[in-house]
N, C-alpha and C positions, 0 to 999 in steps of 0.2 A: 124277909130280910133281902136286899138286893146285893147279889155278889159283884165284886170288881171285875172289871173288863180284863180277859185272859191277855190282851196285848199290852195292858198298862204296866203289869209286873216287871218284864225286861227292862222298860225304861226307867223304872224306879230302882231296881236293883242292880242293872247292868248287864250287858249281854253275855258276859263271863259266866253267869250263873245258869245259862241255858246249856243242857248237855246235847252233845252230838251224838245222835244214834245211828247205827250201821245195822243193817239187817242182812243175814246170810241164810243159807239152807242148813248149816250146822255149826256148832262151836267146834273149835279144835281142841280135840280130847286126847288123851293118852289111851292106850290099849285097855287100861283098866277104869277108863271113865271120867278121870278127872280133867277138868278143863285147863288148859295150858295157858295161864293168864300172862306168863312172860312173854309169849310171842304175840299176844293180844297188845300188849302194852308197847311193844316195839313197833308193831304197825301203827298204833295211834300216834306214836312219836314221829313217824314218817321215816323211821330208820330202815336200813336193809336188815333182812334177817340173817344173821350169822350165828345164831345159836343152834344148837344140836336139835334137829327136827326128826331124828329117828324113831323117837317114841311116840311120834303123833300117828294116830290112827289112820286119818286121810289127810294128807299134806295139801291136797288141792283146796281144801277149806280155808287154809292160811293165804293162799294166793288169790282167793275171791274176796277176803277182807283187804287185802292190799291193793286190789284193783280198784275198790270202791272208794279210795282215797284219792 
């Protein structure tokens, strides 16, 4: 069976279906190890981080994601 071309799918489904991937050294996590998704959501929207970041284990990771946008 011949598989469809990988480049043909976005044209048929639209470019909004393609995910935008960001890579970093680590995920922003709390001291207990939970990923702080609210901060990632704000960075993805392009908003300034105005939430409390005192629970984040390594705040430098947040700026790394923000700088990649």
